[in-house]
C-alpha positions as CSV (number, residue, x, y, z in Angstrom):
1,M,42.6,108.9,98.6
2,W,43.4,106.7,101.7
3,K,42.6,103.6,99.7
4,E,45.0,104.7,96.9
5,F,47.7,105.3,99.5
6,R,47.1,101.9,101.1
7,D,47.2,100.2,97.7
8,F,50.4,102.0,96.8
9,A,52.1,101.1,100.2
10,M,51.1,97.5,100.0
11,R,52.4,96.9,96.5
12,G,55.2,94.4,96.3
13,N,57.9,96.7,95.1
14,V,57.4,99.2,97.8
15,I,57.6,96.6,100.5
16,D,60.6,95.1,98.8
17,L,62.3,98.5,98.8
18,A,61.5,99.0,102.5
19,I,63.0,95.6,103.3
20,G,66.1,96.4,101.2
21,V,66.6,99.7,103.0
22,I,66.4,97.9,106.4
23,I,68.8,95.1,105.4
24,G,71.1,97.7,103.8
25,A,71.3,99.7,107.0
26,A,72.2,96.5,108.9
27,F,74.7,95.5,106.3
28,G,76.2,99.0,106.5
29,K,77.1,98.3,110.1
30,I,78.8,95.1,109.2
31,V,80.8,96.7,106.4
32,T,81.7,99.7,108.6
33,S,83.0,97.2,111.3
34,L,84.9,95.4,108.6
35,V,86.6,98.6,107.6
36,N,87.2,100.0,111.1
37,D,88.1,96.8,112.9
38,V,89.7,94.6,110.2
39,L,91.1,96.8,107.4
40,M,92.1,100.1,109.0
41,P,94.4,98.7,111.8
42,P,96.8,97.0,109.3
43,L,96.5,100.0,107.0
44,G,97.4,102.3,109.9
45,V,100.5,100.3,110.7
46,L,101.5,100.3,107.0
47,I,101.3,104.1,106.7
48,G,103.0,104.8,110.0
49,Q,100.1,105.6,112.4
50,V,99.1,108.7,110.4
51,D,96.0,110.3,111.8
52,F,94.5,112.9,109.5
53,T,91.8,114.1,112.0
54,N,94.1,116.8,113.4
55,L,94.8,118.4,110.0
56,F,92.8,121.6,109.9
57,I,93.0,125.3,109.0
58,T,91.9,127.8,111.5
59,L,90.1,130.7,109.9
60,S,90.7,133.1,112.8
61,G,94.5,132.9,112.4
62,K,95.1,131.6,115.9
63,H,97.1,128.4,116.5
64,F,95.6,125.4,118.2
65,D,97.4,122.1,118.9
66,S,94.4,119.9,118.0
67,L,91.0,120.1,116.3
68,A,89.4,119.4,119.7
69,D,91.2,122.5,121.2
70,A,90.0,124.7,118.3
71,K,86.4,123.5,118.6
72,A,86.5,124.0,122.4
73,A,87.6,127.6,121.8
74,G,84.8,128.0,119.3
75,A,87.2,128.8,116.4
76,A,86.0,128.4,112.8
77,T,88.0,125.7,111.1
78,I,88.3,123.9,107.8
79,N,88.6,120.3,108.7
80,Y,90.3,118.9,105.6
81,G,91.8,116.0,107.6
82,V,88.4,114.7,108.6
83,F,87.4,115.0,105.0
84,I,90.4,112.9,104.0
85,N,89.5,110.3,106.6
86,N,86.0,110.1,105.2
87,V,87.2,109.7,101.7
88,I,89.5,106.9,102.7
89,D,86.7,105.3,104.7
90,F,84.4,105.5,101.7
91,L,87.0,104.0,99.4
92,L,87.6,101.2,101.8
93,V,83.9,100.6,102.3
94,A,83.3,100.6,98.5
95,F,86.2,98.2,98.0
96,A,85.0,95.9,100.8
97,V,81.5,95.8,99.3
98,F,82.9,95.1,95.9
99,L,84.9,92.2,97.2
100,L,81.9,90.9,99.1
101,V,79.5,91.2,96.2
102,K,82.1,89.5,93.9
103,Q,82.3,86.5,96.3
104,V,78.5,86.3,96.6
105,N,78.1,86.4,92.9
106,R,80.5,83.4,92.5
107,F,78.0,81.3,94.5
108,M,74.9,82.5,92.7
109,P,73.6,80.1,90.0
110,K,74.3,81.2,86.4
111,P,71.1,82.0,84.4
112,A,70.5,79.5,81.7
113,E,71.1,81.0,78.2
114,P,68.3,80.6,75.7
115,P,69.1,78.4,72.7
116,P,70.0,80.4,69.7
117,A,67.1,81.2,67.4
118,E,67.1,79.8,64.0
119,A,67.8,82.7,61.7
120,K,68.8,83.6,58.2
121,E,70.1,86.7,56.5
122,C,68.0,88.9,54.2
123,V,69.6,88.9,50.8
124,Y,68.6,92.6,50.3
125,C,69.4,94.4,53.5
126,K,71.6,91.8,55.2
127,S,69.6,91.9,58.5
128,S,69.2,88.8,60.6
129,I,65.6,87.5,60.3
130,P,63.7,84.4,61.4
131,K,64.3,81.4,59.2
132,A,60.6,80.9,58.4
133,A,60.0,84.6,57.4
134,T,58.7,85.2,53.9
135,R,59.1,89.0,54.1
136,C,61.9,91.0,55.7
137,P,60.6,93.1,58.7
138,H,63.4,95.6,58.1
139,C,63.4,96.3,54.4
140,T,59.9,94.7,53.7
141,S,61.4,92.8,50.7
142,Q,59.6,89.6,49.6
143,L,61.9,86.7,50.3
144,A,62.2,83.5,48.2
145,S,60.9,80.5,50.2
């Protein structure tokens, strides 16, 4: 059993996955910094310094000036402002990753397309078949040479 586990763990795709997870975590920090330090400040200026984090509903019915006050008092709250912030953060991260991947793909070499195969059309079923075929693989009709 130990040998099977070792063989599984040392297979190329498992190690590739582990490397991908590690690089992905490090890349996540870069993207989060891009969103928090580069994209969010101009966006905050554009939308008028709106801070959603203090938007919440207190389930106890008492009034608190901020979410921190409500948490300090131990009040149960629905923090929909924090949720909105997380949704905006996710959308900005997804958009930043999209832009980054789009730019990286521009510099990747294009795969060479294979030359088109010589083909003809079966006179009976109209399927595309190899030019040298003497019998159609789709309708099994005998073809004239």
